N, C-alpha and C positions, 0 to 999 in steps of 0.2 A: 267706668265704662270699659268694655273689653278693648284690647289693643288690636286694632285693625282686623276685627272679626265681623264679617257681614252676617246678618241674621238670615238663615235659610228660608226659602219660600216653598210653598207646596209644590209648585210646578218644577222646582229644581230637584225634587226627591222622587226618583223613579220607582215604581212598584217592582217588587221581586216576586216572580211567579211562585205560588205555593206558600206565601207568607202574608198574614194579615195582622193588623194592629188596631186596638181600640183603647179608648181612654174615658175616664169619668171622674166626677167629684165624689169621693167616698167620705170626706170629712175625717181623714185619718188623724190629722193634727189641727188643721185650720179649715174653716168653712170657705166655700166659694173659690176653690182652686182645684185644678186637675191634679190628682194625687194618686191615681191608680191606673195602671196600664196592663193590658193583656196582649200577648203575642201568640198567634196561632199558627202552627206549622202543619202543612199537609203530611199525610202518611208517606213514609219513604224518605223524609228529610234526615240529614245527619248533623249532629251538633258536636262542636269542639269547645272546650272551656278551659280557662285559666283563672285561678282565684288568688286571693290575698295569701301572703306567706306569714301574716300576723297569726301567732299561735292562739291568740284570744279572738278567734274568728266568730262571726255572728251565726246565729241559728240557721238562717237561710243558706249560708255558705255550707254549713255542715250537711243540711238536707240535700242541697244540690249535689254535693259530692257523693252522698249515698245513692241518690237516684241515678246519676250517671254511672256510678260504679256497678249498679245492678244490671246494666246492659239494656235497660228499657228504652224503647223508641220514644224520644221526646216529642210531645205533640203540643205543649203549651208552656208559657212562662207567665208568671204573675209578678208585677213589680209595684211596690208601694213606696211612696216618699213620706216624709214626716216622722218616721219611726224606723230605726235601724234593726230592731229586734236583736240587739247585741248586748251581751252582759245580762242575759235574761234567764240563764240556767235551763233546767228541764222544762219549765213552763214555756219558755220561748221556743224550744224545739217542738213541743206539742202544738203550739199555735202556728208555726210554720207548716207543720204537717197537716193541720186542719185546713189551711188555705189550699194545699195541694189536693186534699180530699174533695173539697167543695168544687174546685175548678175541674177536677177529673169527672165528678158527677155531672156537672153541666155539659161537659164535652163528650161524655160517654167513653172515657178512657180511665186507666188506673191512676192512682195518686202518684205512682212512681214515674209516670209519663209527664209529670208537671214539675217545673222548676220554679222555686220562689226566690224573689229578690226584694231586699228592703234597703232603704237608705234614710238617714235622718238622725234623730237623737238616740244616743246610746244609754242603756240601763233603764229603759222604760218598757213595760210590757206592750206588745203590739195589740192595738185595739182590733182584735181578729174579727169580731162581729161586724165592724164597719167595713173591713176589707171584704169579707165574704158577702155581705149585703150589696157591695158595689160591683161584684163580678158580673151579674147578669147585664147591667147597663153597659159595662165595658165591652162585653161580648157582643151586645147588640150594636155597638158603635163600630165594630171591627170591619175594616176593609183594607185593601192593599195599598191605598194612598194615604193612610193616616200616620205617616212617619212624623210629621211635624207635631200633631196633637200628642202622640206618644212621647216625643222628645220633651215637650212641655210638661207632661205629667210626671216625669222622673226627676225634675229639677229640685234642688234644695237651695243652696246659696248661689247657684248659677244666676247670672243676670240675664241670660238668654238661652234658648234651646240650641243644641249642637247636633247637626245632622248634615249628611252630604251623600251624593251619588256619583258613581262613575259607570261608564259603559264601555265594553270592548267587544269587537267582533272576533269570534273564534269559530273557525270552520264554516264561515258564512252565516252564523247565527249571532244575534246580539245578546250578550251576556250582561246582566245588571249586577252591580254591587252597591248596596245602600246601607248606611249605618247611622247610628245615633249614640250619644253618650251623655253622661252628666258627670260633673266634677268641677270644683273650683278651689277647694282647700283640702287639707289633710292629704296632699298629693305627694307621693314618693314612689319610686319603683318598688316592686314586689307585692302588690301593685299599689294603687292609690285609692282615696275614697272616691272611687269612680265606678260607674256601671257603663259598660260598653257593649253594644249589640251590632254586629255586622252580618248582613245576610246576602247571599248570592244565589242565583238560580243556575249557576254553572253545573254541568254534568261532570263530576270527577269521581275517582275511586274513593269510596268512603274512608278507606284506611289512611288517606292523605289529610283528612280534615283536622284531627287533633294535632299532629306535628305542625301543620300549617298555622293553626291557631296560636300555638306556642311561639312560632317564629315571628308571626305578626306582632304579638304582644311584646316580644323582646326588642323589636325594632321601632316600637311606637310608644305604647303606654309605659313600658319599662325604661324609657329614655327621657321621661319628663319628671320634674319636681317643682312643687310650689313652696312647700314649707318643711319637707323632710319627714313628715309624719306618715306612717303606713297605717291605713285604716283597717277596720275589722270586717268590712263588707265588700271589698273590691272583687269585681267579677267582669270578665271579658268573654263574650260568647260569639262564636262563629257558627252561623246556621247556613247549611248548604241544602237547597231543595232539589237540585239535580234536574230542573224542569226546562232549561233553556233550549234543549235539543241540539247542543253542540256535540261534536264527537267526544266520547268519553276521555277525559284526561287521566292518564295512568302514571305519568311522571311529571313532577313540577319542573324538572330540568328541560322538558320539551319546549318548543316554541310557544305553543298554546298555554302550557303550564306557567311559563315565565311571564307571559302577557297577563294571565289571570292574577298571578301573584303580585305583579306590579300594580294592578288596579286595586286589589285588596289592600296593599300596603299604603297606597295613596290615600285611601279612605281612612285606614287606621291611624296614619300619621296626622292627617288633618284633624281628626277627632282628638288625638292626644295634644296636638298643638293648641286646639281650641280651648282645652281645659287650662292650659297655661296662659293663653291670651285673656281668658276670663277668670284668672286666678284672683282670689279674694283681695280686692284693693289694688290689683296690678295696674301699673301705668306703662310698663315696658316689657317687651318680649326679648329674651336674651338667649342666643345660641352660644354654647360653650363647646368649642372644638379643641380636642387635645390630640396633637400629632407627635410622631416620633417616639412612641412607646415601644417597649419590648413586647408587650402583650396588650390585647384589648382591655383586659381586666385592669391593668395599671393606668391606662388612659381614662377609664371610667372612674377609678379612684380619685384621680386628680379633678376630673370634670365635676363629680359630685361634691368634692370638697369645696370647690368654688361656688357651685350652684346652691349648696346648702348653707353657706356662710351668711349669718345675719348681717355681719359687718359689710360684706361685699354687696349684699342685696339692698341694704339701706343706703350705701354710697351710690348705687345706681339710681335709686329713687330721688336722691338729692342732686343727681347729675354732678357729683363730686368726684373728680379723677384721683381719688385716694387709692392708687393702684397697688400700693404696697400690700393692701389687704388681699389682693389676688395672689401675689407672690407668697404671702404667708400661708394661704390655703394650699398652694402647690406644695409647699414645704412640709405641711403636716398631713398630707394625704395618705402617707403610709408607705412610700417607696424609700426603703432604708438606705439604698446605695445611690440615691439621686445626686447628680452633680450639678450644683447650682450655676456653675460657669458655662453650662450648655443651654440654659433656659432662654427661650425667646418668647416674647409676648407682643401680640398685636391687638388693638381695638379697631375693628374694621380695617381700614387702610393705613392706620397710624401704627408705626413701629415704635413700641414703647420701651421694650427691654431687649438687649442683645447680649449674648454671652453672660447672662446673669446680672447685668448692670444696665443702668439707664442708657438708652440709645442717645448718642451725642446730638442727634437732630431732633429729639423729642421735645416738644413744647407743651406745657400744661394746657394751653389754650386749645391745642389740637385734641387732647384727651377730653376736655370739657365739651367740645363740639360734638364728639361722638356720643358721649354720655347723655347728652340732651336729646338724642334721637329716641323715637318710640321703639325702634328695632335695632339691636346691637349684636355684633358677633365678637366674642372673646376667643382669640386663637392662641393656644399655648404650645410651644415646641419643647419637647423634653430632650431631644438629641440622643435617644437611646436605641432607636430601632425604626421599624417601618409601619407600626400599627397606628391606627387613628380611630377615634370614636367621638360622638357628639351627644350632648345632653341639652335639653331645652328647659328654661326656667324663666322666672319673672322677678321683679323687684319686690321689696317689702315697703308698704306705705303706711301712713297713719290709719287708713281705712281697714287694713288687715286686722289690726288690733280691735278696732271698733266692731267690725263684723263678727269676730269670734267672741268678743266680750258680750255681745247682744244676742248670740245665736239662739238661745233657748227662750228668749222673751217674745 
């Protein structure tokens, strides 16, 4: 079961003007499940995108980069689950392009105005005929309130759909931000086996969209990890339809720009946290905050060393305050001139380590009490500077092994 993650409802997900979603059962891998979604953008929308840094990226990622690089105005996205279309060579590229051709033909736009997305099993050819055959039904299903259906249609090992809305008043007009994502395993920054789509009807300078998308990803999806694996298909898209009627935002540093950014970040971080809360087999949601670094980069090195450690993660699952594992991870994080006599460690309100050694008041029973919680904050002080950063992760349970051992069955 996900860790303190409520299931979204239709009435909680606000429509975004100029953006419609549809879903259907195409039988991509399994019968009788929603596995194909289409996202339709009104003319004049702007798209920003961030993709995986895995050099063995999937065919749809390559095609998305090509189409965005062409400067074409994006009008549609096609998303299938059940098959990643990764590790499929030239034939995989041809099949991803065929999906775009088919979608473009139905919509009356060029193939370059369509972006394809796939998630699922790697190294199997995409059943492109099933995907193409399902497009008309998905298009017929499309409306501006179908966020929950679409979120269900992009799930793989997720146990529940992930979606959220926020609204903010800018210049007397209500601006909506709604997003959905999928992802539960193979999650690591750069990015993760995740697909994320956030849309807003805010009226902003189109030149702001791509840098805003990158900034949102860096503060959300690039700050979570489940198992340290970087997938082949990761994609995060920011769609801006410009239809809310608010005064045009030309600077994100303005009052309206800051308010919009805060709403977008709240949605992106909720979706990123939801992936960790629904991490494969997860029983605990863990925040790892590293303070006192000379740079943000070294704070993140330490945070990821802790968050990726199987020994740390299994100790959390067992509620075992074997906290030397955390200290060991701090030590091998890659800070060559780290001074261990400056290290501080807290578990929530419990001061475990001071000046590199066990705090004289620390009792293992206090550590066990915190470790038994469903939500835990690990706070490490490096004593080197004024920088701070946070990574969110989960524990490793027996179910993680079971889920991944049975994934293709």
